[in-house]
BALOBA-1460 file (C-alpha; in Angstrom, 3 decimals):
// residues 219
<rec num="1" residu="m" x="9.226" y="-27.778" z="49.995"/>
<rec num="2" residu="t" x="8.639" y="-31.075" z="51.744"/>
<rec num="3" residu="t" x="4.842" y="-30.584" z="51.639"/>
<rec num="4" residu="i" x="4.885" y="-29.827" z="47.936"/>
<rec num="5" residu="t" x="6.782" y="-32.977" z="47.088"/>
<rec num="6" residu="e" x="4.614" y="-35.300" z="49.266"/>
<rec num="7" residu="r" x="1.207" y="-34.196" z="47.905"/>
<rec num="8" residu="p" x="1.919" y="-35.066" z="44.275"/>
<rec num="9" residu="a" x="3.268" y="-38.425" z="45.413"/>
<rec num="10" residu="a" x="0.010" y="-39.132" z="47.265"/>
<rec num="11" residu="h" x="-2.058" y="-38.060" z="44.289"/>
<rec num="12" residu="a" x="0.099" y="-40.204" z="42.019"/>
<rec num="13" residu="a" x="-0.454" y="-43.235" z="44.254"/>
<rec num="14" residu="k" x="-4.201" y="-42.572" z="44.272"/>
<rec num="15" residu="d" x="-4.296" y="-42.160" z="40.486"/>
<rec num="16" residu="a" x="-2.295" y="-45.314" z="40.060"/>
<rec num="17" residu="a" x="-4.792" y="-47.241" z="42.183"/>
<rec num="18" residu="e" x="-7.887" y="-45.966" z="40.368"/>
<rec num="19" residu="p" x="-7.173" y="-47.620" z="36.990"/>
<rec num="20" residu="d" x="-6.826" y="-51.021" z="38.724"/>
<rec num="21" residu="d" x="-10.217" y="-50.573" z="40.379"/>
<rec num="22" residu="a" x="-11.758" y="-49.541" z="37.076"/>
<rec num="23" residu="i" x="-10.284" y="-52.538" z="35.260"/>
<rec num="24" residu="t" x="-11.504" y="-54.897" z="38.009"/>
<rec num="25" residu="l" x="-15.021" y="-53.459" z="37.786"/>
<rec num="26" residu="r" x="-15.195" y="-53.826" z="34.017"/>
<rec num="27" residu="r" x="-13.881" y="-57.368" z="34.133"/>
<rec num="28" residu="r" x="-16.446" y="-58.317" z="36.763"/>
<rec num="29" residu="t" x="-19.240" y="-56.811" z="34.664"/>
<rec num="30" residu="i" x="-18.105" y="-58.684" z="31.569"/>
<rec num="31" residu="d" x="-17.993" y="-61.938" z="33.543"/>
<rec num="32" residu="k" x="-21.552" y="-61.357" z="34.745"/>
<rec num="33" residu="i" x="-22.771" y="-60.626" z="31.208"/>
<rec num="34" residu="l" x="-21.093" y="-63.723" z="29.809"/>
<rec num="35" residu="t" x="-22.498" y="-65.884" z="32.592"/>
<rec num="36" residu="g" x="-25.971" y="-64.466" z="32.030"/>
<rec num="37" residu="f" x="-25.662" y="-65.150" z="28.319"/>
<rec num="38" residu="g" x="-24.673" y="-68.703" z="29.174"/>
<rec num="39" residu="v" x="-27.838" y="-69.135" z="31.253"/>
<rec num="40" residu="v" x="-30.002" y="-67.857" z="28.392"/>
<rec num="41" residu="a" x="-28.197" y="-70.082" z="25.871"/>
<rec num="42" residu="t" x="-28.593" y="-73.118" z="28.125"/>
<rec num="43" residu="v" x="-32.343" y="-72.569" z="28.401"/>
<rec num="44" residu="a" x="-32.646" y="-71.921" z="24.660"/>
<rec num="45" residu="f" x="-30.777" y="-75.123" z="23.753"/>
<rec num="46" residu="l" x="-32.819" y="-77.103" z="26.266"/>
<rec num="47" residu="v" x="-36.138" y="-75.824" z="24.904"/>
<rec num="48" residu="a" x="-34.990" y="-76.422" z="21.323"/>
<rec num="49" residu="g" x="-33.980" y="-79.968" z="22.215"/>
<rec num="50" residu="i" x="-37.360" y="-80.681" z="23.805"/>
<rec num="51" residu="l" x="-39.256" y="-79.322" z="20.796"/>
<rec num="52" residu="l" x="-37.082" y="-81.193" z="18.301"/>
<rec num="53" residu="l" x="-37.454" y="-84.436" z="20.234"/>
<rec num="54" residu="w" x="-41.224" y="-83.960" z="20.352"/>
<rec num="55" residu="g" x="-41.262" y="-83.366" z="16.587"/>
<rec num="56" residu="s" x="-39.180" y="-86.479" z="16.008"/>
<rec num="57" residu="n" x="-41.473" y="-88.646" z="18.125"/>
<rec num="58" residu="f" x="-44.578" y="-87.160" z="16.517"/>
<rec num="59" residu="s" x="-43.216" y="-87.887" z="13.042"/>
<rec num="60" residu="a" x="-42.352" y="-91.472" z="13.940"/>
<rec num="61" residu="d" x="-45.781" y="-92.122" z="15.491"/>
<rec num="62" residu="y" x="-47.626" y="-90.489" z="12.603"/>
<rec num="63" residu="v" x="-45.760" y="-92.457" z="9.955"/>
<rec num="64" residu="r" x="-46.210" y="-95.733" z="11.833"/>
<rec num="65" residu="d" x="-49.941" y="-95.183" z="12.377"/>
<rec num="66" residu="e" x="-50.600" y="-94.147" z="8.782"/>
<rec num="67" residu="l" x="-48.642" y="-97.009" z="7.275"/>
<rec num="68" residu="s" x="-50.102" y="-99.585" z="9.645"/>
<rec num="69" residu="s" x="-53.622" y="-98.552" z="8.637"/>
<rec num="70" residu="q" x="-52.843" y="-99.518" z="5.020"/>
<rec num="71" residu="n" x="-52.134" y="-103.157" z="5.989"/>
<rec num="72" residu="i" x="-49.361" y="-103.507" z="3.390"/>
<rec num="73" residu="t" x="-47.124" y="-106.565" z="3.628"/>
<rec num="74" residu="f" x="-44.058" y="-107.487" z="1.601"/>
<rec num="75" residu="p" x="-44.218" y="-110.696" z="-0.456"/>
<rec num="76" residu="t" x="-42.392" y="-113.771" z="0.753"/>
<rec num="77" residu="e" x="-38.703" y="-114.299" z="0.088"/>
<rec num="78" residu="e" x="-39.470" y="-116.850" z="-2.638"/>
<rec num="79" residu="e" x="-41.795" y="-114.433" z="-4.434"/>
<rec num="80" residu="l" x="-39.300" y="-111.603" z="-4.263"/>
<rec num="81" residu="r" x="-36.484" y="-113.743" z="-5.602"/>
<rec num="82" residu="a" x="-38.730" y="-115.044" z="-8.391"/>
<rec num="83" residu="e" x="-39.374" y="-111.439" z="-9.440"/>
<rec num="84" residu="g" x="-35.671" y="-110.629" z="-9.353"/>
<rec num="85" residu="r" x="-35.970" y="-108.363" z="-6.307"/>
<rec num="86" residu="d" x="-33.159" y="-109.797" z="-4.238"/>
<rec num="87" residu="d" x="-32.528" y="-106.272" z="-2.948"/>
<rec num="88" residu="l" x="-35.794" y="-106.462" z="-0.985"/>
<rec num="89" residu="v" x="-35.327" y="-109.905" z="0.537"/>
<rec num="90" residu="e" x="-34.452" y="-108.414" z="3.935"/>
<rec num="91" residu="f" x="-38.024" y="-107.061" z="4.110"/>
<rec num="92" residu="a" x="-39.718" y="-110.317" z="3.055"/>
<rec num="93" residu="g" x="-42.984" y="-110.985" z="4.878"/>
<rec num="94" residu="q" x="-42.749" y="-107.814" z="6.985"/>
<rec num="95" residu="d" x="-45.541" y="-105.275" z="7.444"/>
<rec num="96" residu="v" x="-44.865" y="-101.791" z="6.086"/>
<rec num="97" residu="t" x="-44.697" y="-99.643" z="9.249"/>
<rec num="98" residu="t" x="-41.534" y="-97.519" z="8.985"/>
<rec num="99" residu="g" x="-39.997" y="-95.026" z="6.620"/>
<rec num="100" residu="a" x="-37.446" y="-97.591" z="5.469"/>
<rec num="101" residu="h" x="-40.254" y="-100.046" z="4.733"/>
<rec num="102" residu="a" x="-42.154" y="-97.374" z="2.810"/>
<rec num="103" residu="e" x="-39.168" y="-96.539" z="0.618"/>
<rec num="104" residu="a" x="-38.519" y="-100.214" z="-0.115"/>
<rec num="105" residu="y" x="-42.142" y="-100.977" z="-0.986"/>
<rec num="106" residu="a" x="-42.298" y="-97.874" z="-3.200"/>
<rec num="107" residu="s" x="-39.366" y="-99.371" z="-5.109"/>
<rec num="108" residu="y" x="-41.259" y="-102.683" z="-5.340"/>
<rec num="109" residu="i" x="-44.304" y="-100.907" z="-6.804"/>
<rec num="110" residu="d" x="-42.153" y="-98.978" z="-9.254"/>
<rec num="111" residu="g" x="-40.760" y="-102.249" z="-10.592"/>
<rec num="112" residu="h" x="-44.275" y="-103.445" z="-11.364"/>
<rec num="113" residu="l" x="-45.348" y="-100.148" z="-12.925"/>
<rec num="114" residu="e" x="-42.449" y="-100.179" z="-15.366"/>
<rec num="115" residu="g" x="-43.746" y="-103.402" z="-16.900"/>
<rec num="116" residu="i" x="-47.350" y="-102.287" z="-17.412"/>
<rec num="117" residu="a" x="-47.097" y="-99.816" z="-20.288"/>
<rec num="118" residu="g" x="-43.488" y="-99.911" z="-21.374"/>
<rec num="119" residu="g" x="-42.343" y="-97.434" z="-18.762"/>
<rec num="120" residu="k" x="-45.054" y="-94.845" z="-19.488"/>
<rec num="121" residu="t" x="-46.848" y="-93.004" z="-16.686"/>
<rec num="122" residu="y" x="-50.628" y="-92.874" z="-16.448"/>
<rec num="123" residu="s" x="-50.654" y="-89.327" z="-17.823"/>
<rec num="124" residu="q" x="-48.892" y="-90.499" z="-21.001"/>
<rec num="125" residu="i" x="-51.524" y="-93.093" z="-21.895"/>
<rec num="126" residu="d" x="-54.106" y="-91.804" z="-24.386"/>
<rec num="127" residu="d" x="-57.090" y="-93.913" z="-23.419"/>
<rec num="128" residu="r" x="-59.448" y="-91.074" z="-24.277"/>
<rec num="129" residu="g" x="-58.089" y="-90.926" z="-27.792"/>
<rec num="130" residu="a" x="-58.642" y="-94.661" z="-28.131"/>
<rec num="131" residu="a" x="-62.228" y="-94.317" z="-26.901"/>
<rec num="132" residu="a" x="-62.806" y="-91.489" z="-29.369"/>
<rec num="133" residu="a" x="-61.486" y="-93.709" z="-32.185"/>
<rec num="134" residu="v" x="-64.110" y="-96.317" z="-31.286"/>
<rec num="135" residu="e" x="-66.871" y="-93.708" z="-31.479"/>
<rec num="136" residu="e" x="-65.605" y="-92.478" z="-34.821"/>
<rec num="137" residu="a" x="-65.500" y="-96.031" z="-36.209"/>
<rec num="138" residu="i" x="-69.060" y="-96.646" z="-35.099"/>
<rec num="139" residu="e" x="-70.283" y="-93.397" z="-36.631"/>
<rec num="140" residu="a" x="-68.448" y="-94.166" z="-39.873"/>
<rec num="141" residu="g" x="-70.117" y="-97.585" z="-40.121"/>
<rec num="142" residu="a" x="-66.859" y="-99.509" z="-39.894"/>
<rec num="143" residu="p" x="-66.933" y="-103.317" z="-39.822"/>
<rec num="144" residu="q" x="-67.715" y="-104.857" z="-36.453"/>
<rec num="145" residu="a" x="-64.362" y="-106.638" z="-36.381"/>
<rec num="146" residu="e" x="-62.570" y="-103.281" z="-36.651"/>
<rec num="147" residu="i" x="-64.769" y="-101.755" z="-33.980"/>
<rec num="148" residu="d" x="-64.142" y="-104.707" z="-31.674"/>
<rec num="149" residu="e" x="-60.391" y="-104.369" z="-32.185"/>
<rec num="150" residu="l" x="-60.489" y="-100.641" z="-31.451"/>
<rec num="151" residu="q" x="-62.648" y="-101.276" z="-28.370"/>
<rec num="152" residu="a" x="-60.222" y="-103.914" z="-27.088"/>
<rec num="153" residu="t" x="-57.357" y="-101.415" z="-27.473"/>
<rec num="154" residu="a" x="-59.347" y="-98.707" z="-25.674"/>
<rec num="155" residu="d" x="-60.236" y="-101.074" z="-22.815"/>
<rec num="156" residu="e" x="-56.626" y="-102.178" z="-22.453"/>
<rec num="157" residu="l" x="-55.358" y="-98.606" z="-22.345"/>
<rec num="158" residu="a" x="-58.039" y="-97.619" z="-19.840"/>
<rec num="159" residu="a" x="-57.108" y="-100.550" z="-17.609"/>
<rec num="160" residu="q" x="-53.402" y="-99.658" z="-17.860"/>
<rec num="161" residu="r" x="-54.075" y="-96.026" z="-17.041"/>
<rec num="162" residu="n" x="-56.245" y="-96.952" z="-14.059"/>
<rec num="163" residu="t" x="-53.638" y="-99.373" z="-12.707"/>
<rec num="164" residu="l" x="-50.818" y="-96.900" z="-13.177"/>
<rec num="165" residu="f" x="-52.795" y="-94.135" z="-11.511"/>
<rec num="166" residu="k" x="-53.473" y="-96.246" z="-8.423"/>
<rec num="167" residu="g" x="-49.921" y="-97.574" z="-8.300"/>
<rec num="168" residu="e" x="-48.281" y="-94.175" z="-8.713"/>
<rec num="169" residu="t" x="-50.622" y="-92.672" z="-6.119"/>
<rec num="170" residu="l" x="-49.730" y="-95.341" z="-3.568"/>
<rec num="171" residu="r" x="-46.047" y="-95.013" z="-4.433"/>
<rec num="172" residu="g" x="-46.240" y="-91.257" z="-3.909"/>
<rec num="173" residu="l" x="-47.902" y="-91.694" z="-0.521"/>
<rec num="174" residu="l" x="-45.244" y="-94.179" z="0.543"/>
<rec num="175" residu="l" x="-42.440" y="-91.853" z="-0.521"/>
<rec num="176" residu="s" x="-44.115" y="-89.001" z="1.370"/>
<rec num="177" residu="a" x="-44.158" y="-91.187" z="4.474"/>
<rec num="178" residu="y" x="-40.483" y="-91.952" z="3.922"/>
<rec num="179" residu="a" x="-39.732" y="-88.234" z="3.599"/>
<rec num="180" residu="w" x="-41.528" y="-87.411" z="6.860"/>
<rec num="181" residu="s" x="-39.725" y="-90.270" z="8.549"/>
<rec num="182" residu="t" x="-36.391" y="-88.865" z="7.368"/>
<rec num="183" residu="v" x="-37.307" y="-85.396" z="8.636"/>
<rec num="184" residu="g" x="-38.205" y="-86.946" z="11.986"/>
<rec num="185" residu="d" x="-34.863" y="-88.745" z="12.156"/>
<rec num="186" residu="i" x="-33.010" y="-85.512" z="11.421"/>
<rec num="187" residu="a" x="-35.026" y="-83.730" z="14.122"/>
<rec num="188" residu="g" x="-34.068" y="-86.480" z="16.559"/>
<rec num="189" residu="y" x="-30.355" y="-86.073" z="15.812"/>
<rec num="190" residu="a" x="-30.716" y="-82.300" z="16.119"/>
<rec num="191" residu="a" x="-32.450" y="-82.770" z="19.490"/>
<rec num="192" residu="y" x="-29.538" y="-84.781" z="20.841"/>
<rec num="193" residu="g" x="-27.156" y="-82.112" z="19.565"/>
<rec num="194" residu="a" x="-29.192" y="-79.401" z="21.304"/>
<rec num="195" residu="f" x="-29.188" y="-81.360" z="24.567"/>
<rec num="196" residu="a" x="-25.416" y="-81.801" z="24.307"/>
<rec num="197" residu="a" x="-24.991" y="-78.071" z="23.708"/>
<rec num="198" residu="a" x="-27.263" y="-77.310" z="26.679"/>
<rec num="199" residu="a" x="-25.189" y="-79.583" z="28.905"/>
<rec num="200" residu="l" x="-21.969" y="-77.919" z="27.760"/>
<rec num="201" residu="m" x="-23.381" y="-74.435" z="28.339"/>
<rec num="202" residu="a" x="-24.619" y="-75.508" z="31.790"/>
<rec num="203" residu="v" x="-21.085" y="-76.578" z="32.733"/>
<rec num="204" residu="l" x="-19.708" y="-73.260" z="31.499"/>
<rec num="205" residu="v" x="-22.362" y="-71.365" z="33.472"/>
<rec num="206" residu="v" x="-21.421" y="-73.212" z="36.661"/>
<rec num="207" residu="l" x="-17.770" y="-72.431" z="36.060"/>
<rec num="208" residu="g" x="-18.741" y="-68.806" z="35.466"/>
<rec num="209" residu="f" x="-20.559" y="-68.573" z="38.794"/>
<rec num="210" residu="v" x="-17.612" y="-70.216" z="40.559"/>
<rec num="211" residu="h" x="-15.277" y="-67.689" z="38.953"/>
<rec num="212" residu="l" x="-17.491" y="-64.783" z="39.996"/>
<rec num="213" residu="r" x="-17.682" y="-66.029" z="43.581"/>
<rec num="214" residu="r" x="-13.937" y="-66.436" z="43.833"/>
<rec num="215" residu="h" x="-13.412" y="-63.060" z="42.225"/>
<rec num="216" residu="h" x="-15.720" y="-61.365" z="44.743"/>
<rec num="217" residu="a" x="-13.996" y="-63.155" z="47.590"/>
<rec num="218" residu="s" x="-10.592" y="-61.990" z="46.420"/>
<rec num="219" residu="t" x="-11.689" y="-58.374" z="45.892"/>
């Protein structure tokens, strides 16, 4: 009877010990997986930060080089104030080399374009129709005074359309430069965020390795 009662007690003690070992093993495995994930995340954030920073620097250099090649300079402070552009005084006399400069000068151009044809764009000016009216007047044998008047109107519209086309094209290029500059700035901020995340994950990985080492030592 004594033997019968001792064997189940031994088996019970063994069974009671096995779940603890199983739990310890699973916990250790989970810790290793989480630490490994932390290593991968750290590398991923670091690579992303490097690429984003490269993109930011590339954008800034590209915008600066392209704008500098245009040799555009803001008017003097007196000229800007005389035109009622007090909002651009801070850029007076400066070369257009940054995205902020490009946006400001695009606004300066837009102010001039609005006064050329009553706010119309180059695509809204019917200079071809005016030229056709001159041809029709000539073919109809209209008086020379009428033809000259029609020709003057056609020339004026053609000049307005040409000026607006050039101005709107330059304005569009400047706004494109501003857009790329903004994208570069955002990439730069994102790069710093990625580096911060990489640093945080690196700290967590170190703590994970410390935890694993202590856990192994204790078991």
